[in-house]
C-alpha positions in Angstrom: -13.8 -8.7 -17.2 -13.7 -9.5 -20.9 -14.5 -12.9 -22.3 -12.0 -15.5 -23.2 -11.1 -15.1 -26.9 -11.7 -18.9 -27.5 -15.5 -18.1 -27.1 -15.6 -15.3 -29.6 -17.1 -17.6 -32.2 -20.2 -18.0 -30.1 -20.9 -14.2 -30.6 -20.6 -14.1 -34.3 -23.7 -12.7 -36.1 -25.5 -15.2 -38.2 -28.1 -14.6 -40.9 -31.0 -16.7 -42.2 -33.6 -15.6 -44.6 -34.2 -11.8 -44.2 -33.1 -11.8 -40.5 -29.8 -11.7 -38.6 -29.2 -12.8 -35.1 -26.7 -10.9 -32.9 -25.0 -14.2 -31.8 -25.2 -18.0 -32.0 -27.5 -18.5 -29.0 -31.0 -19.7 -29.8 -33.7 -20.3 -27.2 -35.6 -23.1 -28.9 -39.3 -23.5 -28.5 -40.2 -24.9 -25.1 -43.4 -25.3 -23.1 -44.2 -23.0 -20.1 -47.9 -23.3 -19.4 -48.1 -19.5 -19.9 -49.3 -19.5 -23.5 -51.4 -16.6 -24.7 -53.5 -16.8 -21.5 -50.8 -15.2 -19.3 -49.3 -12.5 -21.5 -47.4 -10.7 -18.8 -45.8 -13.9 -17.5 -45.0 -15.0 -21.0 -43.5 -11.7 -22.1 -41.3 -11.0 -19.1 -40.1 -14.7 -19.0 -39.0 -14.6 -22.6 -37.8 -11.0 -22.4 -35.5 -11.9 -19.5 -33.7 -14.4 -21.8 -33.3 -11.7 -24.4 -31.8 -9.4 -21.7 -29.5 -12.3 -20.8 -28.1 -12.5 -24.3 -30.1 -15.1 -26.2 -30.0 -13.9 -29.8 -33.3 -15.6 -30.8 -36.1 -16.3 -28.3 -39.0 -18.5 -29.3 -42.5 -19.2 -27.8 -43.6 -22.7 -26.8 -45.6 -24.7 -29.4 -48.2 -22.3 -30.8 -51.6 -23.7 -32.0 -52.7 -22.3 -35.3 -56.3 -23.2 -35.2 -59.0 -24.5 -32.8 -58.8 -27.9 -34.4 -55.4 -28.1 -32.9 -56.6 -27.4 -29.3 -54.2 -29.0 -26.8 -56.2 -28.2 -23.7 -55.8 -29.1 -20.9 -52.2 -28.5 -21.9 -51.5 -24.8 -22.4 -50.0 -23.8 -25.7 -49.5 -20.4 -27.2 -52.2 -19.7 -29.8 -52.7 -17.6 -32.9 -56.4 -18.2 -33.3 -57.6 -14.6 -33.3 -56.8 -10.9 -32.7 -56.7 -11.4 -28.9 -53.8 -13.8 -29.3 -52.0 -11.4 -31.6 -52.4 -8.7 -28.9 -51.2 -10.9 -26.1 -48.2 -12.3 -27.9 -47.2 -8.8 -29.2 -46.1 -8.0 -25.7 -43.7 -10.8 -25.8 -42.3 -9.6 -29.0 -41.9 -6.1 -27.6 -40.0 -7.4 -24.6 -37.7 -9.5 -26.7 -37.0 -6.7 -29.2 -36.3 -4.3 -26.3 -33.1 -6.1 -25.7 -32.1 -6.5 -29.3 -33.1 -10.1 -29.9 -35.3 -11.8 -32.5 -38.7 -13.2 -31.5 -39.7 -16.6 -32.9 -43.0 -18.5 -32.9 -43.5 -22.2 -33.5 -46.5 -22.9 -35.6 -48.2 -26.1 -34.5 -51.1 -28.3 -35.8 -51.3 -31.6 -34.0 -54.1 -33.4 -35.9 -54.7 -36.8 -34.4 -53.0 -35.9 -31.1 -55.2 -32.9 -30.3 -57.6 -33.5 -27.4 -59.7 -30.4 -28.4 -61.1 -30.5 -24.8 -61.9 -26.8 -25.0 -62.8 -26.1 -28.6 -64.6 -29.5 -29.2 -63.6 -29.3 -32.8 -62.7 -32.3 -34.9 -59.0 -32.4 -36.0 -58.0 -33.6 -39.4 -55.0 -35.7 -40.4 -53.5 -37.9 -43.1 -55.2 -41.2 -42.3 -58.0 -40.9 -39.7 -56.4 -42.8 -36.9 -56.7 -42.9 -33.1 -54.0 -41.1 -31.2 -51.3 -43.4 -29.8 -50.4 -40.5 -27.4 -53.8 -40.3 -25.8 -55.4 -43.7 -26.4 -57.3 -43.5 -23.2 -59.0 -40.2 -24.2 -60.6 -41.5 -27.4 -58.9 -38.9 -29.6 -59.2 -39.5 -33.3 -58.6 -37.3 -36.4 -60.7 -37.2 -39.5 -59.0 -38.3 -42.7 -58.2 -35.2 -44.8 -59.1 -35.1 -48.5 -57.2 -32.8 -50.9 -59.5 -29.8 -50.1 -58.7 -30.3 -46.4 -55.0 -30.3 -47.2 -55.4 -26.9 -48.9 -57.2 -25.8 -45.7 -54.3 -26.9 -43.6 -51.9 -24.8 -45.7 -54.3 -21.8 -45.4 -54.4 -22.3 -41.6 -50.6 -22.0 -41.4 -50.4 -19.0 -43.8 -53.1 -17.2 -41.8 -51.2 -17.9 -38.6 -47.9 -16.7 -40.1 -49.6 -13.5 -41.1 -50.9 -13.1 -37.5 -47.4 -13.8 -36.3 -46.1 -11.0 -38.4 -48.8 -8.7 -37.1 -47.8 -9.5 -33.5 -44.2 -8.6 -34.3 -42.5 -12.0 -34.7 -39.3 -12.2 -36.8 -39.2 -16.0 -37.2 -42.0 -18.4 -38.0 -40.9 -22.0 -37.3 -43.0 -24.8 -38.7 -43.1 -27.7 -36.3 -42.2 -30.9 -38.1 -41.4 -32.6 -34.8 -43.3 -34.1 -31.9 -45.5 -36.0 -34.3 -47.2 -32.9 -35.6 -49.0 -32.7 -38.9 -46.0 -32.5 -41.2 -44.4 -35.5 -39.6 -47.7 -37.4 -39.6 -47.7 -37.0 -43.4 -44.0 -37.9 -43.5 -43.9 -41.0 -41.3 -45.2 -44.3 -42.6 -46.7 -45.2 -39.2 -49.3 -42.4 -39.6 -49.5 -42.0 -43.4 -51.3 -44.9 -45.1 -52.7 -42.8 -47.9 -52.8 -44.1 -51.5 -53.0 -40.7 -53.3 -50.2 -38.3 -54.2 -49.7 -37.5 -50.5 -49.0 -41.1 -49.5 -46.9 -44.1 -50.5 -43.4 -43.2 -51.6 -41.2 -40.8 -49.5 -41.5 -38.2 -52.3 -45.3 -38.3 -51.9 -45.2 -38.4 -48.1 -42.9 -35.4 -48.2 -45.1 -33.4 -50.5 -47.3 -31.8 -47.8 -44.4 -30.6 -45.7 -42.6 -29.1 -48.7 -45.8 -27.5 -50.1 -46.5 -26.1 -46.6 -43.1 -24.5 -46.3 -43.3 -23.1 -49.8 -46.7 -21.5 -49.1 -45.6 -19.9 -45.9 -42.4 -18.6 -47.5 -44.3 -17.1 -50.4 -46.7 -15.4 -47.9 -44.2 -13.9 -45.5 -40.7 -15.0 -46.4 -39.5 -11.7 -47.8 -40.1 -10.2 -44.3 -39.9 -13.1 -41.8 -37.5 -16.0 -41.6 -39.3 -19.2 -42.4 -37.7 -22.1 -40.5 -38.5 -25.6 -39.3 -38.1 -27.8 -36.2 -37.5 -31.2 -37.7 -37.4 -34.6 -36.0 -34.9 -36.6 -38.0 -35.3 -39.8 -36.0 -38.4 -40.9 -34.0 -36.3 -43.4 -32.1 -38.9 -46.0 -31.0 -40.1 -49.1 -32.9 -39.4 -50.7 -36.2 -41.8 -48.3 -37.9 -39.7 -45.3 -36.9 -38.3 -42.6 -39.1 -34.6 -43.4 -39.1 -32.0 -40.7 -39.3 -29.7 -42.6 -41.7 -32.5 -43.5 -44.1 -35.7 -41.5 -44.7 -34.8 -39.0 -42.0 -31.8 -37.6 -43.9 -33.4 -38.2 -47.3 -36.2 -35.9 -46.5 -33.7 -33.1 -45.6 -32.2 -33.6 -49.1 -35.6 -33.4 -50.7 -36.7 -30.2 -48.9 -33.4 -28.5 -49.2 -33.5 -29.0 -52.9 -36.7 -26.9 -53.0 -35.1 -23.9 -51.3 -38.0 -23.3 -49.0 -36.3 -23.4 -45.6 -34.2 -20.6 -44.2 -32.9 -22.6 -41.2 -33.1 -26.1 -39.8 -33.6 -26.8 -36.1 -33.1 -30.6 -35.7 -33.8 -33.1 -32.9 -35.0 -36.7 -32.2 -37.9 -38.4 -30.5 -41.6 -38.2 -31.0 -44.7 -36.9 -29.1 -45.4 -40.2 -27.4 -42.0 -40.1 -25.8 -40.6 -36.6 -26.2 -38.3 -37.3 -23.3 -35.8 -38.4 -25.9 -35.7 -34.8 -27.1 -35.7 -33.4 -23.5 -33.5 -36.2 -22.2 -33.0 -36.1 -18.4 -29.5 -36.2 -17.0 -30.3 -39.6 -15.4 -30.4 -41.1 -18.9 -28.8 -38.7 -21.4 -25.6 -36.7 -21.1 -24.9 -33.4 -22.9 -25.1 -33.6 -26.7 -26.7 -37.1 -26.8 -28.4 -36.3 -30.1 -25.2 -35.7 -32.0 -24.9 -39.1 -33.8 -28.4 -38.7 -35.1 -28.3 -35.1 -36.3 -24.6 -34.5 -37.3 -25.1 -35.2 -41.0 -27.8 -32.5 -41.6 -25.2 -29.7 -41.9 -23.4 -31.5 -44.7 -26.6 -31.7 -46.7 -27.9 -28.1 -46.3 -24.6 -26.4 -46.7 -24.8 -22.6 -46.0 -28.3 -22.9 -44.5 -27.8 -22.5 -40.7 -28.5 -25.5 -38.4 -29.6 -25.4 -34.8 -29.0 -28.3 -32.5 -29.9 -28.8 -28.8 -28.1 -31.0 -26.3 -28.5 -29.5 -22.8 -25.4 -27.4 -23.4 -24.1 -25.5 -20.4 -20.4 -25.5 -21.0 -19.0 -22.9 -23.4 -16.2 -25.2 -24.3 -18.8 -27.8 -25.4 -20.6 -25.1 -27.4 -17.5 -24.1 -29.3 -16.8 -27.8 -30.1 -20.3 -28.1 -31.5 -19.7 -25.1 -33.9 -16.1 -26.0 -34.9 -16.9 -29.6 -35.5 -19.5 -28.7 -38.1 -22.4 -30.2 -36.1 -24.4 -27.0 -36.2 -24.1 -23.3 -36.6 -26.2 -22.2 -33.7 -26.4 -23.4 -30.1 -30.0 -24.3 -29.3 -31.2 -24.5 -25.7 -34.4 -24.8 -23.8 -33.7 -26.1 -20.3 -30.2 -24.3 -20.0 -31.9 -21.0 -20.9 -34.5 -21.6 -18.1 -31.9 -22.5 -15.5 -29.9 -19.4 -16.5 -31.4 -16.8 -18.8 -28.1 -14.9 -18.5 -25.9 -17.8 -19.7 -24.7 -16.0 -22.9 -24.0 -12.8 -21.1 -22.0 -14.5 -18.4 -19.8 -16.1 -21.1 -19.5 -12.8 -22.8 -18.5 -11.0 -19.6 -15.8 -13.6 -18.8 -17.5 -15.2 -15.8 -18.6 -18.7 -16.9 -18.2 -19.9 -13.3 -21.4 -17.9 -12.5 -23.5 -19.9 -14.9 -26.4 -21.5 -13.1 -26.2 -24.8 -14.9 -29.2 -26.9 -15.8 -29.1 -30.2 -13.8 -31.3 -32.1 -16.2 -33.8 -33.0 -13.5 -36.7 -32.3 -15.9 -38.8 -30.6 -13.2 -39.6 -27.9 -15.9 -40.8 -30.7 -18.2 -42.9 -32.1 -15.4 -44.8 -28.9 -15.0 -46.1 -29.1 -18.6 -47.0 -32.7 -18.2 -49.0 -31.8 -15.1 -50.8 -29.0 -17.0 -49.1 -26.6 -14.6 -46.9 -23.5 -14.9 -43.2 -23.9 -15.6 -40.8 -23.5 -12.7 -37.1 -24.6 -12.3 -35.1 -26.3 -9.6 -32.0 -24.2 -10.2 -33.6 -20.9 -11.0 -36.3 -19.9 -8.5 -37.1 -16.7 -10.5 -38.3 -18.6 -13.6 -41.9 -17.7 -14.2 -41.8 -15.0 -11.4 -40.3 -12.2 -13.5 -43.7 -10.5 -14.1 -46.0 -11.8 -11.3 -43.5 -11.2 -8.5 -41.2 -8.8 -10.2 -38.1 -10.9 -9.6 -34.9 -10.6 -11.7 -32.4 -13.5 -11.6 -29.4 -11.2 -11.4 -30.7 -8.2 -9.5 -31.6 -8.0 -5.8 -33.0 -5.0 -4.1 -30.8 -3.8 -1.3 -32.5 -4.0 2.1 -33.5 -0.8 3.9 -33.5 -2.7 7.2 -30.0 -4.4 7.4 -29.6 -6.8 10.3 -27.8 -10.0 11.3 -29.3 -13.3 10.2 -28.5 -16.8 11.5 -29.4 -19.6 9.1 -29.2 -23.1 10.7 -28.8 -25.7 8.0 -26.7 -25.5 4.9 -28.8 -27.7 2.6 -30.1 -26.3 -0.7 -32.8 -24.2 0.9 -30.5 -22.7 3.5 -27.8 -22.1 0.9 -30.3 -20.3 -1.4 -31.6 -18.2 1.3 -28.1 -17.2 2.4 -27.1 -16.2 -1.2 -30.2 -14.0 -1.6 -29.9 -12.4 1.8 -26.2 -11.8 1.2 -26.8 -10.2 -2.2 -29.4 -8.0 -0.5 -26.9 -6.7 2.0 -27.7 -8.6 5.2 -25.0 -9.9 7.6 -25.5 -13.7 7.3 -24.1 -16.6 9.2 -24.8 -20.0 7.6 -24.1 -22.9 10.0 -24.3 -26.7 9.7 -23.0 -29.6 11.7 -21.9 -31.3 8.5 -18.4 -30.6 7.3 -19.8 -30.0 3.8 -22.4 -27.9 2.2 -25.5 -29.5 0.6 -27.5 -31.2 3.4 -29.2 -34.4 2.2 -28.4 -33.5 -1.4 -24.9 -34.7 -0.7 -26.4 -38.2 -0.6 -28.6 -37.7 -3.7 -25.7 -36.8 -6.0 -24.2 -40.2 -5.2 -27.3 -42.1 -6.3 -26.9 -44.0 -9.6 -27.4 -41.6 -12.5 -27.7 -38.4 -10.4 -24.1 -37.0 -10.6 -25.2 -33.9 -12.5 -27.5 -32.9 -9.6 -24.3 -31.8 -7.8 -24.6 -28.5 -9.7 -27.2 -27.5 -7.1 -24.5 -27.4 -4.5 -21.5 -26.2 -6.6 -23.3 -23.2 -8.0 -24.4 -21.9 -4.6 -21.0 -22.7 -3.1 -19.4 -20.4 -5.6 -21.9 -17.7 -5.0 -21.4 -17.9 -1.2 -17.7 -17.7 -1.6 -18.1 -14.3 -3.4 -20.2 -12.7 -0.7 -18.0 -11.0 2.0 -21.0 -10.4 4.2 -21.9 -14.1 4.4 -19.9 -16.4 6.8 -20.2 -20.2 6.4 -19.5 -22.3 9.5 -19.4 -26.1 8.8 -18.6 -29.0 11.0 -19.9 -27.3 14.2 -21.7 -29.0 17.1 -25.4 -29.4 16.4 -27.1 -26.1 17.5 -29.4 -26.3 20.5 -32.2 -23.9 21.3 -30.0 -22.2 23.9 -27.3 -21.8 21.2 -29.6 -20.1 18.8 -31.2 -17.8 21.4 -27.8 -16.6 22.7 -26.1 -16.5 19.3 -26.7 -12.7 18.9 -28.5 -12.7 15.6 -31.4 -10.3 15.0 -33.3 -12.9 13.1 -33.1 -16.7 12.6 -34.0 -19.0 9.7 -34.2 -22.7 10.4 -33.4 -24.9 7.4 -32.7 -28.2 9.1 -34.3 -30.4 6.4 -36.1 -33.8 6.7 -35.2 -37.5 7.0 -36.8 -40.6 5.6 -39.2 -42.3 7.9 -37.5 -45.1 9.8 -40.8 -46.9 10.6 -42.4 -47.2 7.1 -44.9 -44.5 7.6 -46.5 -43.7 4.2 -49.4 -42.0 2.4 -51.6 -45.1 2.3 -52.6 -45.7 5.9 -50.5 -43.1 7.7 -49.2 -45.5 10.2 -46.0 -47.5 10.7 -45.6 -50.9 9.2 -45.4 -53.6 11.9 -41.8 -54.8 12.2 -40.3 -52.1 10.0 -37.8 -50.5 12.2 -34.6 -49.0 10.7 -32.7 -49.5 13.9 -32.7 -53.2 12.9 -29.9 -54.5 10.7 -32.3 -55.7 7.9 -34.4 -52.5 7.6 -32.7 -49.5 6.0 -33.5 -46.0 4.8 -31.7 -44.3 1.9 -29.7 -42.1 4.3 -28.4 -45.3 6.1 -27.5 -46.9 2.8 -25.6 -43.9 1.6 -23.9 -43.7 5.0 -22.6 -47.3 4.5 -25.0 -49.5 6.5 -24.6 -53.0 5.3 -27.5 -54.5 3.2 -27.8 -58.2 4.4 -28.9 -61.2 2.4 -29.8 -61.7 -1.2 -33.4 -60.7 -1.6 -34.1 -57.0 -1.2 -37.4 -55.2 -1.4 -37.6 -51.5 -2.0 -40.9 -50.1 -0.7 -41.5 -46.8 -2.5 -44.2 -44.4 -1.4 -42.3 -41.4 -2.8 -42.8 -41.9 -6.5 -39.9 -39.8 -7.7 -36.3 -40.9 -8.3 -35.1 -42.1 -4.9 -36.9 -45.4 -4.9 -35.8 -46.3 -8.4 -32.2 -45.2 -7.5 -32.2 -47.5 -4.5 -33.5 -50.4 -6.6 -30.8 -49.9 -9.2 -28.1 -49.5 -6.5 -29.2 -52.8 -4.9 -29.2 -54.6 -8.3 -25.7 -53.3 -9.0 -24.7 -54.9 -5.7 -25.8 -58.2 -7.0 -29.1 -58.3 -5.0 -32.3 -59.9 -6.3 -34.6 -56.8 -6.1 -38.3 -56.4 -6.0 -39.7 -52.9 -6.3 -43.1 -52.4 -4.5 -45.2 -49.2 -4.7 -48.6 -48.1 -3.6 -49.0 -46.2 -6.9 -50.4 -47.2 -10.2 -47.0 -47.3 -11.8 -43.4 -47.5 -10.9 -41.7 -44.2 -10.0 -45.1 -42.6 -10.8 -43.8 -39.0 -10.9 -41.4 -39.9 -13.7 -44.4 -39.9 -16.0 -44.2 -36.2 -15.7 -40.4 -35.9 -16.1 -40.7 -38.0 -19.2 -38.5 -40.7 -17.6 -41.1 -43.4 -17.1 -40.4 -45.4 -20.2 -36.6 -45.4 -19.6 -37.2 -46.3 -15.9 -39.2 -49.3 -17.1 -36.4 -50.2 -19.5 -33.9 -49.9 -16.6 -36.0 -52.3 -14.4 -36.3 -54.8 -17.3 -32.6 -54.7 -18.2 -31.5 -55.1 -14.5 -34.1 -57.9 -13.9 -35.8 -55.9 -11.1 -39.3 -57.3 -10.4 -42.0 -54.8 -9.5 -45.4 -54.7 -7.9 -47.8 -51.8 -8.1 -50.9 -50.9 -5.9 -49.5 -52.8 -2.9 -48.4 -51.6 0.5 -46.6 -53.0 3.5 -48.7 -54.7 6.2 -46.0 -56.3 8.3 -42.3 -57.4 8.2 -41.0 -60.3 10.2 -38.8 -63.4 9.9 -37.6 -62.5 6.5 -41.1 -62.2 5.0 -42.8 -59.0 3.9 -46.5 -59.1 4.0 -48.3 -56.8 1.5 -51.9 -55.9 1.0 -53.5 -55.0 -2.3 -55.0 -51.5 -2.2 -58.3 -52.6 -3.9 -59.1 -55.8 -2.1 -62.4 -54.4 -1.0 -65.6 -54.9 -3.0 -66.8 -52.4 -5.7 -70.3 -52.6 -4.3 -71.5 -50.7 -1.3 -73.6 -53.2 0.7 -75.3 -53.8 4.0 -73.4 -56.0 6.4 -74.6 -58.6 8.8 -74.7 -56.0 11.5 -77.0 -53.8 9.4 -74.2 -51.2 8.7 -73.5 -50.1 5.2 -70.1 -50.0 3.5 -67.7 -52.1 1.5 -66.7 -55.6 2.3 -63.0 -55.6 3.0 -60.8 -58.5 2.0 -58.3 -60.0 4.4 -55.9 -61.4 1.8 -52.2 -60.7 2.1 -49.4 -61.3 -0.3 -46.2 -62.6 1.3 -42.7 -62.3 -0.4 -39.2 -63.3 0.7 -37.3 -60.2 2.0 -33.8 -60.4 3.5 -33.6 -56.7 3.6 -36.3 -54.0 3.4 -35.4 -50.5 2.1 -37.9 -47.9 3.3 -38.6 -45.0 0.8 -42.0 -44.4 2.3 -42.2 -40.8 3.4 -40.1 -38.0 4.9 -40.4 -36.4 8.3 -39.4 -32.7 8.9 -36.5 -32.1 11.3 -38.5 -29.3 12.9 -37.7 -29.9 16.6 -35.3 -26.9 16.8 -37.9 -24.6 15.2 -40.7 -25.7 17.4 -38.7 -25.4 20.6 -37.7 -21.8 19.6 -41.4 -21.0 19.0 -42.3 -22.5 22.3 -39.7 -20.2 24.0 -40.9 -17.0 22.2 -41.1 -15.3 25.6 -37.2 -15.3 25.7 -36.7 -13.7 22.3 -36.8 -10.1 23.4 -34.3 -10.5 26.2 -31.9 -12.0 23.6 -32.6 -9.2 21.0 -34.2 -11.8 18.7 -37.0 -10.3 16.6 -38.0 -13.3 14.4 -37.7 -17.0 13.8 -38.7 -18.6 10.5 -38.4 -21.9 8.7 -37.8 -22.9 5.1 -37.4 -26.0 2.9 -38.1 -29.5 4.1 -38.0 -28.4 7.7 -41.2 -26.6 7.0 -42.7 -29.4 4.9 -40.9 -32.1 2.9 -41.3 -31.5 -0.9 -39.4 -31.6 -4.1 -36.2 -29.7 -4.3 -37.5 -27.2 -6.7 -40.0 -26.0 -4.1 -37.6 -26.1 -1.2 -35.1 -23.9 -3.1 -38.0 -21.6 -4.1 -38.9 -21.4 -0.4 -35.4 -20.2 0.6 -35.3 -17.8 -2.3 -38.7 -16.2 -1.6 -37.8 -15.9 2.1 -34.7 -13.9 1.1 -36.5 -11.7 -1.4 -39.3 -10.9 1.1 -37.3 -10.8 4.3 -38.3 -7.1 4.9 -42.0 -7.8 4.8 -44.1 -7.7 7.9 -43.9 -11.5 8.3 -41.7 -13.2 5.7 -42.8 -16.6 6.8 -45.9 -16.0 4.6 -45.6 -15.0 0.9 -46.7 -11.6 -0.4 -49.5 -11.4 -3.0 -48.5 -11.9 -6.6 -50.1 -10.8 -9.8 -52.8 -13.1 -11.1 -53.5 -13.0 -14.8 -57.1 -14.0 -15.7 -60.1 -12.7 -17.6 -61.9 -10.0 -15.6 -65.7 -10.0 -15.9 -67.0 -7.2 -18.2 -63.8 -6.8 -20.1 -63.7 -7.1 -23.9 -63.5 -10.7 -25.2 -61.7 -12.1 -28.2 -63.6 -13.2 -30.2 -67.1 -12.0 -29.4 -70.2 -14.1 -30.1 -71.3 -13.6 -33.7 -67.8 -13.0 -35.1 -67.2 -14.9 -38.4 -65.0 -18.0 -38.4 -61.7 -17.3 -40.3 -62.0 -18.9 -43.7 -59.4 -21.5 -44.5 -61.5 -24.0 -46.4 -61.8 -23.7 -50.2 -65.3 -25.2 -50.3 
């Protein structure tokens, strides 16, 4: 099927510097945790995007020197020949599919923890980092010789990039990196020719771009990722003032082949990677739309979590930018461009903006994706998002439970050629996720259901039975399936069981009218009274959503959590600051480090987690330990919302295992469980569980994962560098 002609513009070739992209799709630099340390994972992950049609595919941020060591965060690196060798494999994979490979050159100065290299970063003013104030991270104020050394570092890294095979070197002038530290008044308090006026503060950035362009610009495209507005505080770089004036200054020098523009800063880069709870598609448009008018025929890339080809066409035709930039949409669906090109946009696996990919970087972990279970598994498990090995052992499979994990498993098994029956007592697909998409700010999460619903509808060998009677153990045993997968999900605790003391809260019983769980609220249970307490032991988005929902109903809300901060996981999804702004704007009070003791007579008793003594001491009975306080905090509570923990709905699975002796007489050869029925967890991992089960269903016991490739240094192998190697010379003195 050919593409709709209205999308033809997206597939125009576009040139910048000495390079030409085959289309207008640009996978902008984004973190993965793979870096140069996992070359296979990096190469096959990026190569998959090239295969899927992205015309330009970039690395994550790439450190140019040990002074800009981001450890424990994993960046790409171009420090030595070992990094060149490892990143060359990525370039090979990207080139194999006809795309250009880009690398983002990064020096972070005052924001570099250098926890591995132990070097001292340099910067414009010698300040402490506002990003890592608790880590005692400072830079040393650079003199003019140091500034020359900076430029030499970038030039050396650009030459290494060329050696690795990259086509594009992108200078990061975003995320509060060194060029922006010189440019922004907050960081630059110099009094020499590199400080003071905008022209002076812009000098380093422009000199840097010119030096790199002179070094490699006749062979590689030299571009920049530029933060036109840093958004926060009265000290910020503002798009309508110095933000756009800098674009004018650098464009006049003719040193930039392409501009990739964005907003935010390193302290709160969630404004660049805006979650769908707070930012809708193309939220940066008002800030970046004037750049194209300044740079004329120089191409501009803009991001905005674009997943709709119609929106992409509007971005191009409106003059906002020439190229569609994407990070998260390219993770959720590496084949997004190809699906548009082939005339099947309904098959796009749209990003839901949950920022679980972002959270992995923030946890110093490896990138994974809620929507795309194959992200990061291309090399180490050999998975392809669009290709499924046909089973050599076809059989019939009953899946009980049509939530996200059950749906995902059914899709994968169906594409592999199994005869699948997916059954659920609910009249609709989606399981508990049907409630989640009705939470405040969570509507885009519905794409989890709609994508899988469309895929199921295309599989002739998958039957979906909804609105049936809840299946019993006898029903399953006599159903006639060769194998069974239980995907019956989990429910919120109705008794206040949580992680702190692992026991119920006295008086917290959701069968009472004034105690509620999220499921009961979404099912329409009335919330009595005026004063509502949300007790959150989950730390993700459900507790904060319940608090906002109650506030929107006119309730006086108090948010209580055992954690050190509200919605603690949102620190990783880069939503923490906006969650706090939400609570403040809706007048929601909050208490941290407290947990429920008892609930009775409209009063909730709480205990402070650290009410015991810091000292270990001998008690009156001669036994050693802490002295525990008995103090309780009591607050008014007309209704208590329990977001404390979830309990697996595993009764059916356990009964089937208990009746294993009856399997053979019913021609049943295996019973397995997936998703929250196995163990409650974040949706990303529940969907992965269903996907992996489907991929490995032919294995000896698909309940347990097969081994995957581990990338690590093997003892005795060559190291890069070796002790005694000379330090690369970048200093002039």
